[in-house]
BASEKE-242131 format. One record per residue (C-alpha): residue number from 1; residue in one letter; chain; x, y, z. Coordinates in pm, 1 decimal. Example, Ala and Ser with C-alpha at 12.3 -4.5 7.8 and 13.67 -1.06 7.14 Angstrom:
{k: 1 | r: A | c: A | X: 1230.0 | Y: -450.0 | Z: 780.0}
{k: 2 | r: S | c: A | X: 1367.0 | Y: -106.0 | Z: 714.0}
// end
This chain:
{k: 1 | r: M | c: A | X: -389.9 | Y: 174.3 | Z: -4477.0}
{k: 2 | r: A | c: A | X: -734.4 | Y: 277.1 | Z: -4590.7}
{k: 3 | r: N | c: A | X: -895.3 | Y: 561.6 | Z: -4364.7}
{k: 4 | r: E | c: A | X: -1158.1 | Y: 327.0 | Z: -4212.6}
{k: 5 | r: Q | c: A | X: -897.0 | Y: 67.1 | Z: -4162.6}
{k: 6 | r: F | c: A | X: -687.6 | Y: 340.8 | Z: -3965.0}
{k: 7 | r: E | c: A | X: -982.1 | Y: 484.3 | Z: -3760.9}
{k: 8 | r: A | c: A | X: -1100.5 | Y: 116.9 | Z: -3626.1}
{k: 9 | r: A | c: A | X: -705.0 | Y: 60.1 | Z: -3528.5}
{k: 10 | r: R | c: A | X: -693.2 | Y: 393.1 | Z: -3364.8}
{k: 11 | r: K | c: A | X: -1027.9 | Y: 319.7 | Z: -3179.2}
{k: 12 | r: A | c: A | X: -893.6 | Y: -57.1 | Z: -3076.5}
{k: 13 | r: E | c: A | X: -591.9 | Y: 127.2 | Z: -2963.1}
{k: 14 | r: A | c: A | X: -735.7 | Y: 406.1 | Z: -2744.5}
{k: 15 | r: G | c: A | X: -994.4 | Y: 196.8 | Z: -2620.8}
{k: 16 | r: Y | c: A | X: -724.8 | Y: -69.8 | Z: -2506.8}
{k: 17 | r: H | c: A | X: -464.3 | Y: 192.8 | Z: -2338.9}
{k: 18 | r: S | c: A | X: -753.7 | Y: 384.9 | Z: -2168.5}
{k: 19 | r: N | c: A | X: -893.2 | Y: 83.4 | Z: -2003.3}
{k: 20 | r: F | c: A | X: -559.4 | Y: -8.4 | Z: -1921.2}
{k: 21 | r: Y | c: A | X: -473.3 | Y: 308.4 | Z: -1766.5}
{k: 22 | r: Q | c: A | X: -795.0 | Y: 288.1 | Z: -1550.0}
{k: 23 | r: N | c: A | X: -729.1 | Y: -40.0 | Z: -1423.4}
{k: 24 | r: N | c: A | X: -353.9 | Y: -24.7 | Z: -1341.2}
{k: 25 | r: E | c: A | X: -154.6 | Y: 227.4 | Z: -1139.7}
{k: 26 | r: L | c: A | X: 190.3 | Y: 340.8 | Z: -1242.8}
{k: 27 | r: F | c: A | X: 475.8 | Y: 104.5 | Z: -1197.1}
{k: 28 | r: A | c: A | X: 216.7 | Y: -193.4 | Z: -1107.2}
{k: 29 | r: S | c: A | X: 411.2 | Y: -488.8 | Z: -1080.6}
{k: 30 | r: G | c: A | X: 365.4 | Y: -733.6 | Z: -1338.4}
{k: 31 | r: T | c: A | X: 224.0 | Y: -505.8 | Z: -1629.4}
{k: 32 | r: W | c: A | X: 437.8 | Y: -314.7 | Z: -1896.9}
{k: 33 | r: M | c: A | X: 439.1 | Y: -14.6 | Z: -1691.6}
{k: 34 | r: A | c: A | X: 608.8 | Y: -167.7 | Z: -1398.0}
{k: 35 | r: M | c: A | X: 957.5 | Y: 16.2 | Z: -1471.9}
{k: 36 | r: P | c: A | X: 1082.2 | Y: 256.7 | Z: -1761.4}
{k: 37 | r: M | c: A | X: 1294.3 | Y: 96.5 | Z: -2041.9}
{k: 38 | r: P | c: A | X: 1639.3 | Y: 62.6 | Z: -1958.9}
{k: 39 | r: M | c: A | X: 1773.1 | Y: 212.6 | Z: -2283.5}
{k: 40 | r: V | c: A | X: 1558.4 | Y: 551.7 | Z: -2186.7}
{k: 41 | r: M | c: A | X: 1715.7 | Y: 613.0 | Z: -1870.7}
{k: 42 | r: D | c: A | X: 2077.1 | Y: 474.4 | Z: -2017.2}
{k: 43 | r: M | c: A | X: 2022.7 | Y: 765.7 | Z: -2319.6}
{k: 44 | r: L | c: A | X: 1956.5 | Y: 995.9 | Z: -2026.4}
{k: 45 | r: E | c: A | X: 2253.4 | Y: 948.6 | Z: -1837.5}
{k: 46 | r: R | c: A | X: 2451.1 | Y: 972.5 | Z: -2151.3}
{k: 47 | r: L | c: A | X: 2342.4 | Y: 1326.9 | Z: -2197.4}
{k: 48 | r: L | c: A | X: 2384.7 | Y: 1420.8 | Z: -1839.7}
{k: 49 | r: A | c: A | X: 2760.2 | Y: 1325.2 | Z: -1835.3}
{k: 50 | r: H | c: A | X: 2813.7 | Y: 1656.3 | Z: -2004.0}
{k: 51 | r: K | c: A | X: 2506.4 | Y: 1866.7 | Z: -1927.5}
{k: 52 | r: T | c: A | X: 2317.9 | Y: 1924.2 | Z: -1574.2}
{k: 53 | r: E | c: A | X: 1992.5 | Y: 2071.8 | Z: -1739.4}
{k: 54 | r: L | c: A | X: 1790.4 | Y: 1916.8 | Z: -2005.3}
{k: 55 | r: R | c: A | X: 1474.8 | Y: 2011.2 | Z: -2229.2}
{k: 56 | r: V | c: A | X: 1295.6 | Y: 1646.2 | Z: -2252.7}
{k: 57 | r: L | c: A | X: 1031.7 | Y: 1549.2 | Z: -2464.0}
{k: 58 | r: D | c: A | X: 849.6 | Y: 1226.3 | Z: -2415.5}
{k: 59 | r: L | c: A | X: 608.2 | Y: 1165.0 | Z: -2705.8}
{k: 60 | r: G | c: A | X: 326.3 | Y: 902.1 | Z: -2618.0}
{k: 61 | r: C | c: A | X: 394.7 | Y: 948.5 | Z: -2286.5}
{k: 62 | r: G | c: A | X: 75.7 | Y: 737.9 | Z: -2122.3}
{k: 63 | r: V | c: A | X: 74.7 | Y: 808.2 | Z: -1760.7}
{k: 64 | r: G | c: A | X: 438.7 | Y: 872.4 | Z: -1740.6}
{k: 65 | r: R | c: A | X: 631.7 | Y: 538.7 | Z: -1750.2}
{k: 66 | r: H | c: A | X: 935.7 | Y: 729.4 | Z: -1877.6}
{k: 67 | r: T | c: A | X: 834.9 | Y: 1097.3 | Z: -1816.0}
{k: 68 | r: I | c: A | X: 796.8 | Y: 1038.6 | Z: -1437.3}
{k: 69 | r: P | c: A | X: 1147.5 | Y: 869.9 | Z: -1389.8}
{k: 70 | r: I | c: A | X: 1316.3 | Y: 1113.6 | Z: -1580.7}
{k: 71 | r: A | c: A | X: 1154.8 | Y: 1401.6 | Z: -1417.0}
{k: 72 | r: Q | c: A | X: 1278.9 | Y: 1254.8 | Z: -1068.5}
{k: 73 | r: R | c: A | X: 1633.4 | Y: 1219.7 | Z: -1212.1}
{k: 74 | r: L | c: A | X: 1643.2 | Y: 1568.4 | Z: -1297.5}
{k: 75 | r: G | c: A | X: 1401.9 | Y: 1702.2 | Z: -1004.6}
{k: 76 | r: Q | c: A | X: 1673.3 | Y: 1920.9 | Z: -873.1}
{k: 77 | r: T | c: A | X: 1787.1 | Y: 2097.9 | Z: -1186.0}
{k: 78 | r: N | c: A | X: 1610.9 | Y: 2392.2 | Z: -1367.3}
{k: 79 | r: S | c: A | X: 1499.4 | Y: 2103.7 | Z: -1641.6}
{k: 80 | r: E | c: A | X: 1181.0 | Y: 2124.5 | Z: -1813.6}
{k: 81 | r: V | c: A | X: 992.3 | Y: 1795.8 | Z: -1907.6}
{k: 82 | r: I | c: A | X: 699.1 | Y: 1789.8 | Z: -2165.6}
{k: 83 | r: G | c: A | X: 479.5 | Y: 1470.2 | Z: -2177.6}
{k: 84 | r: V | c: A | X: 279.3 | Y: 1440.1 | Z: -2507.6}
{k: 85 | r: D | c: A | X: -31.6 | Y: 1187.7 | Z: -2550.2}
{k: 86 | r: L | c: A | X: -365.4 | Y: 1160.9 | Z: -2762.1}
{k: 87 | r: L | c: A | X: -552.9 | Y: 1039.4 | Z: -2489.8}
{k: 88 | r: D | c: A | X: -727.7 | Y: 1234.6 | Z: -2182.8}
{k: 89 | r: E | c: A | X: -687.8 | Y: 958.8 | Z: -1963.7}
{k: 90 | r: A | c: A | X: -305.0 | Y: 968.0 | Z: -2008.8}
{k: 91 | r: V | c: A | X: -258.7 | Y: 1342.0 | Z: -2019.6}
{k: 92 | r: D | c: A | X: -451.1 | Y: 1370.0 | Z: -1671.4}
{k: 93 | r: G | c: A | X: -307.5 | Y: 1059.7 | Z: -1551.2}
{k: 94 | r: L | c: A | X: 59.6 | Y: 1198.7 | Z: -1596.2}
{k: 95 | r: R | c: A | X: -34.2 | Y: 1549.6 | Z: -1396.3}
{k: 96 | r: K | c: A | X: -189.3 | Y: 1309.2 | Z: -1134.2}
{k: 97 | r: Y | c: A | X: 147.4 | Y: 1108.6 | Z: -1098.4}
{k: 98 | r: A | c: A | X: 326.4 | Y: 1411.6 | Z: -1143.4}
{k: 99 | r: K | c: A | X: 181.9 | Y: 1544.1 | Z: -827.0}
{k: 100 | r: A | c: A | X: 188.6 | Y: 1227.5 | Z: -652.7}
{k: 101 | r: Y | c: A | X: 568.0 | Y: 1200.4 | Z: -722.7}
{k: 102 | r: Q | c: A | X: 664.4 | Y: 1560.4 | Z: -667.0}
{k: 103 | r: V | c: A | X: 788.4 | Y: 1641.6 | Z: -987.8}
{k: 104 | r: D | c: A | X: 476.2 | Y: 1829.6 | Z: -1107.6}
{k: 105 | r: H | c: A | X: 724.9 | Y: 2156.6 | Z: -1070.2}
{k: 106 | r: I | c: A | X: 907.0 | Y: 2041.7 | Z: -1405.2}
{k: 107 | r: V | c: A | X: 666.5 | Y: 1813.5 | Z: -1593.8}
{k: 108 | r: Q | c: A | X: 400.1 | Y: 1974.8 | Z: -1857.0}
{k: 109 | r: A | c: A | X: 139.9 | Y: 1730.9 | Z: -1977.3}
{k: 110 | r: E | c: A | X: -7.6 | Y: 1779.8 | Z: -2324.1}
{k: 111 | r: K | c: A | X: -261.7 | Y: 1664.0 | Z: -2541.7}
{k: 112 | r: A | c: A | X: -180.5 | Y: 1631.4 | Z: -2895.1}
{k: 113 | r: D | c: A | X: -126.0 | Y: 1380.1 | Z: -3208.4}
{k: 114 | r: V | c: A | X: 225.1 | Y: 1284.5 | Z: -3253.0}
{k: 115 | r: E | c: A | X: 171.7 | Y: 1289.6 | Z: -3633.1}
{k: 116 | r: H | c: A | X: 84.4 | Y: 1695.1 | Z: -3607.6}
{k: 117 | r: Y | c: A | X: 269.2 | Y: 1784.7 | Z: -3323.0}
{k: 118 | r: A | c: A | X: 474.4 | Y: 2131.6 | Z: -3366.1}
{k: 119 | r: I | c: A | X: 798.8 | Y: 2158.2 | Z: -3220.0}
{k: 120 | r: E | c: A | X: 1023.9 | Y: 2479.9 | Z: -3155.7}
{k: 121 | r: P | c: A | X: 1343.6 | Y: 2463.4 | Z: -3393.2}
{k: 122 | r: D | c: A | X: 1647.0 | Y: 2355.8 | Z: -3188.5}
{k: 123 | r: H | c: A | X: 1471.2 | Y: 2331.9 | Z: -2848.4}
{k: 124 | r: F | c: A | X: 1490.6 | Y: 1970.3 | Z: -2696.7}
{k: 125 | r: D | c: A | X: 1814.3 | Y: 1768.5 | Z: -2580.8}
{k: 126 | r: Y | c: A | X: 1619.8 | Y: 1471.1 | Z: -2525.9}
{k: 127 | r: I | c: A | X: 1341.0 | Y: 1287.0 | Z: -2714.7}
{k: 128 | r: A | c: A | X: 1203.7 | Y: 984.2 | Z: -2613.7}
{k: 129 | r: A | c: A | X: 931.9 | Y: 824.0 | Z: -2895.2}
{k: 130 | r: C | c: A | X: 823.5 | Y: 492.2 | Z: -2712.7}
{k: 131 | r: S | c: A | X: 591.9 | Y: 280.4 | Z: -2893.6}
{k: 132 | r: C | c: A | X: 413.6 | Y: 570.1 | Z: -3068.7}
{k: 133 | r: L | c: A | X: 552.9 | Y: 617.3 | Z: -3416.6}
{k: 134 | r: E | c: A | X: 386.5 | Y: 286.2 | Z: -3522.7}
{k: 135 | r: H | c: A | X: 46.1 | Y: 492.2 | Z: -3473.2}
{k: 136 | r: V | c: A | X: 93.0 | Y: 727.9 | Z: -3769.5}
{k: 137 | r: S | c: A | X: -134.4 | Y: 678.5 | Z: -4072.7}
{k: 138 | r: N | c: A | X: 140.6 | Y: 590.4 | Z: -4311.5}
{k: 139 | r: K | c: A | X: 510.6 | Y: 572.6 | Z: -4411.4}
{k: 140 | r: Q | c: A | X: 529.2 | Y: 964.5 | Z: -4519.9}
{k: 141 | r: A | c: A | X: 371.4 | Y: 1062.0 | Z: -4197.1}
{k: 142 | r: L | c: A | X: 619.3 | Y: 902.2 | Z: -4023.3}
{k: 143 | r: V | c: A | X: 910.7 | Y: 1054.9 | Z: -4205.5}
{k: 144 | r: E | c: A | X: 771.0 | Y: 1397.7 | Z: -4186.1}
{k: 145 | r: A | c: A | X: 719.6 | Y: 1325.7 | Z: -3787.6}
{k: 146 | r: I | c: A | X: 1087.9 | Y: 1218.5 | Z: -3746.2}
{k: 147 | r: E | c: A | X: 1186.3 | Y: 1526.5 | Z: -3923.2}
{k: 148 | r: R | c: A | X: 992.6 | Y: 1760.6 | Z: -3738.3}
{k: 149 | r: L | c: A | X: 1180.0 | Y: 1590.0 | Z: -3405.0}
{k: 150 | r: Q | c: A | X: 1506.9 | Y: 1613.2 | Z: -3582.8}
{k: 151 | r: A | c: A | X: 1458.0 | Y: 2034.3 | Z: -3641.9}
{k: 152 | r: G | c: A | X: 1340.8 | Y: 2057.9 | Z: -3309.0}
{k: 153 | r: T | c: A | X: 1641.3 | Y: 1869.9 | Z: -3114.7}
{k: 154 | r: R | c: A | X: 1983.4 | Y: 2071.4 | Z: -3016.1}
{k: 155 | r: T | c: A | X: 2310.0 | Y: 1961.0 | Z: -3162.4}
{k: 156 | r: G | c: A | X: 2418.1 | Y: 1686.9 | Z: -2912.6}
{k: 157 | r: G | c: A | X: 2055.3 | Y: 1603.0 | Z: -2832.6}
{k: 158 | r: I | c: A | X: 1947.5 | Y: 1227.7 | Z: -2814.3}
{k: 159 | r: H | c: A | X: 1637.7 | Y: 1042.1 | Z: -2976.2}
{k: 160 | r: C | c: A | X: 1524.5 | Y: 736.0 | Z: -2805.4}
{k: 161 | r: I | c: A | X: 1273.2 | Y: 553.5 | Z: -3036.0}
{k: 162 | r: T | c: A | X: 1115.0 | Y: 208.1 | Z: -3003.2}
{k: 163 | r: M | c: A | X: 851.8 | Y: 93.7 | Z: -3229.9}
{k: 164 | r: S | c: A | X: 661.1 | Y: -245.8 | Z: -3234.6}
{k: 165 | r: T | c: A | X: 717.8 | Y: -380.2 | Z: -3594.7}
{k: 166 | r: S | c: A | X: 647.7 | Y: -721.9 | Z: -3769.8}
{k: 167 | r: V | c: A | X: 302.2 | Y: -708.2 | Z: -3536.5}
{k: 168 | r: E | c: A | X: 106.0 | Y: -1038.7 | Z: -3574.3}
{k: 169 | r: E | c: A | X: -194.3 | Y: -1115.2 | Z: -3301.9}
{k: 170 | r: K | c: A | X: -415.9 | Y: -1421.3 | Z: -3241.0}
{k: 171 | r: E | c: A | X: -690.6 | Y: -1515.4 | Z: -2999.8}
{k: 172 | r: I | c: A | X: -570.1 | Y: -1671.1 | Z: -2686.7}
{k: 173 | r: N | c: A | X: -845.0 | Y: -1918.3 | Z: -2640.5}
{k: 174 | r: T | c: A | X: -855.5 | Y: -2047.6 | Z: -2992.7}
{k: 175 | r: G | c: A | X: -499.2 | Y: -1972.6 | Z: -3150.6}
{k: 176 | r: R | c: A | X: -674.2 | Y: -1814.9 | Z: -3429.3}
{k: 177 | r: E | c: A | X: -461.5 | Y: -1550.8 | Z: -3598.6}
{k: 178 | r: I | c: A | X: -612.8 | Y: -1222.7 | Z: -3678.9}
{k: 179 | r: E | c: A | X: -568.2 | Y: -904.2 | Z: -3882.4}
{k: 180 | r: P | c: A | X: -335.3 | Y: -662.4 | Z: -3627.3}
{k: 181 | r: L | c: A | X: -498.9 | Y: -332.0 | Z: -3541.3}
{k: 182 | r: I | c: A | X: -218.5 | Y: -132.1 | Z: -3575.6}
{k: 183 | r: E | c: A | X: -196.8 | Y: 214.1 | Z: -3729.8}
{k: 184 | r: L | c: A | X: 138.0 | Y: 114.9 | Z: -3930.2}
{k: 185 | r: N | c: A | X: 271.8 | Y: -226.1 | Z: -3922.1}
{k: 186 | r: L | c: A | X: 600.8 | Y: -210.8 | Z: -4085.9}
{k: 187 | r: P | c: A | X: 808.3 | Y: -510.2 | Z: -4109.7}
{k: 188 | r: T | c: A | X: 1105.8 | Y: -495.4 | Z: -3886.5}
{k: 189 | r: A | c: A | X: 1390.2 | Y: -463.8 | Z: -4193.3}
{k: 190 | r: E | c: A | X: 1175.8 | Y: -178.6 | Z: -4363.1}
{k: 191 | r: A | c: A | X: 1149.6 | Y: 17.3 | Z: -4035.0}
{k: 192 | r: I | c: A | X: 1543.3 | Y: -32.3 | Z: -3981.9}
{k: 193 | r: A | c: A | X: 1575.8 | Y: 82.6 | Z: -4308.5}
{k: 194 | r: L | c: A | X: 1379.6 | Y: 380.6 | Z: -4273.7}
{k: 195 | r: L | c: A | X: 1543.8 | Y: 489.1 | Z: -3948.5}
{k: 196 | r: E | c: A | X: 1898.2 | Y: 432.0 | Z: -4091.5}
{k: 197 | r: K | c: A | X: 1792.9 | Y: 666.3 | Z: -4386.2}
{k: 198 | r: A | c: A | X: 1644.8 | Y: 941.4 | Z: -4178.8}
{k: 199 | r: Y | c: A | X: 1908.4 | Y: 959.1 | Z: -3942.5}
{k: 200 | r: T | c: A | X: 2202.4 | Y: 924.2 | Z: -4221.0}
{k: 201 | r: D | c: A | X: 2361.5 | Y: 1251.2 | Z: -4070.1}
{k: 202 | r: W | c: A | X: 2340.7 | Y: 1160.1 | Z: -3659.2}
{k: 203 | r: N | c: A | X: 2580.2 | Y: 893.0 | Z: -3469.4}
{k: 204 | r: I | c: A | X: 2352.0 | Y: 608.9 | Z: -3416.9}
{k: 205 | r: L | c: A | X: 2413.0 | Y: 469.8 | Z: -3063.5}
{k: 206 | r: L | c: A | X: 2182.7 | Y: 192.2 | Z: -3046.9}
{k: 207 | r: Q | c: A | X: 1990.4 | Y: -25.2 | Z: -3309.1}
{k: 208 | r: E | c: A | X: 1867.5 | Y: -381.1 | Z: -3221.7}
{k: 209 | r: H | c: A | X: 1545.0 | Y: -563.9 | Z: -3198.0}
{k: 210 | r: V | c: A | X: 1400.4 | Y: -818.2 | Z: -2972.2}
{k: 211 | r: T | c: A | X: 1077.8 | Y: -1047.6 | Z: -2996.5}
{k: 212 | r: Q | c: A | X: 846.4 | Y: -919.0 | Z: -2762.4}
{k: 213 | r: T | c: A | X: 484.0 | Y: -1098.9 | Z: -2677.3}
{k: 214 | r: I | c: A | X: 206.9 | Y: -928.8 | Z: -2431.1}
{k: 215 | r: E | c: A | X: -141.4 | Y: -1064.9 | Z: -2360.7}
{k: 216 | r: E | c: A | X: -392.8 | Y: -782.4 | Z: -2434.8}
{k: 217 | r: E | c: A | X: -789.3 | Y: -736.9 | Z: -2394.2}
{k: 218 | r: K | c: A | X: -849.7 | Y: -532.0 | Z: -2715.9}
{k: 219 | r: Y | c: A | X: -1106.3 | Y: -712.2 | Z: -2902.4}
{k: 220 | r: D | c: A | X: -1403.4 | Y: -906.8 | Z: -2803.4}
{k: 221 | r: E | c: A | X: -1165.6 | Y: -1210.8 | Z: -2739.1}
{k: 222 | r: P | c: A | X: -866.3 | Y: -1171.9 | Z: -2541.4}
{k: 223 | r: T | c: A | X: -545.7 | Y: -1188.8 | Z: -2764.3}
{k: 224 | r: Q | c: A | X: -170.2 | Y: -1220.9 | Z: -2793.5}
{k: 225 | r: F | c: A | X: 22.1 | Y: -946.7 | Z: -2927.3}
{k: 226 | r: R | c: A | X: 344.7 | Y: -1061.6 | Z: -3078.8}
{k: 227 | r: C | c: A | X: 603.4 | Y: -818.8 | Z: -3236.0}
{k: 228 | r: E | c: A | X: 975.3 | Y: -760.4 | Z: -3314.4}
{k: 229 | r: L | c: A | X: 1050.1 | Y: -429.1 | Z: -3055.5}
{k: 230 | r: L | c: A | X: 1275.9 | Y: -220.8 | Z: -3225.8}
{k: 231 | r: R | c: A | X: 1506.9 | Y: -24.7 | Z: -3011.7}
{k: 232 | r: F | c: A | X: 1708.2 | Y: 287.7 | Z: -3190.1}
{k: 233 | r: A | c: A | X: 1909.2 | Y: 545.5 | Z: -3033.6}
{k: 234 | r: A | c: A | X: 2090.9 | Y: 852.4 | Z: -3200.2}
{k: 235 | r: Q | c: A | X: 2268.3 | Y: 1149.0 | Z: -3126.1}
{k: 236 | r: K | c: A | X: 2260.1 | Y: 1480.5 | Z: -3347.2}
{k: 237 | r: Q | c: A | X: 2622.1 | Y: 1571.1 | Z: -3465.9}
// end
């Protein structure tokens, strides 16, 4: 993607999410923040079957759709939960909700770009990267981000990844197809192949993709966002 296209996509995504966080409460019924993705909590439980204290990283955390439920589950332990997002509104929102849900003692909010986020080696037991890795600048940046996440994961740790792939967008009122403004729009098959190669030495726990449609207000006209949502989880051996 050319730099101008990337900047336009990044601006559109930032504007949409900033507006969404300002106008919707965390866990609001009828929104995509209404509840955490079941796979995120399922993989957490898989780890808790063998460990009681975890170091968790939630990349692209937003205002805490997954960070808060994870922290609630770990609240009575000496665990650590770090939420990372690029947007000020998200980081501020996560801090607000951490206090509101009384988990601010184990939640740490950080502002950073996942493409350049530095991770201490062998530090985390669980890394969730939900709908964030497709917001890097290119395929090489995606591969390098995954390599950093892997290096920062302890043996036995789990990665839980979701990505929007094969993205299409159209105007709701006119039905007109428009060029999707998303930083890295990989075909589903290519994204699967990339992840399988990156996690060759890991134990793949889950790999599936489902069609997802969301109505958005990201442009001048309301649009329908359609994609194949890729769900992927793997454990370090």
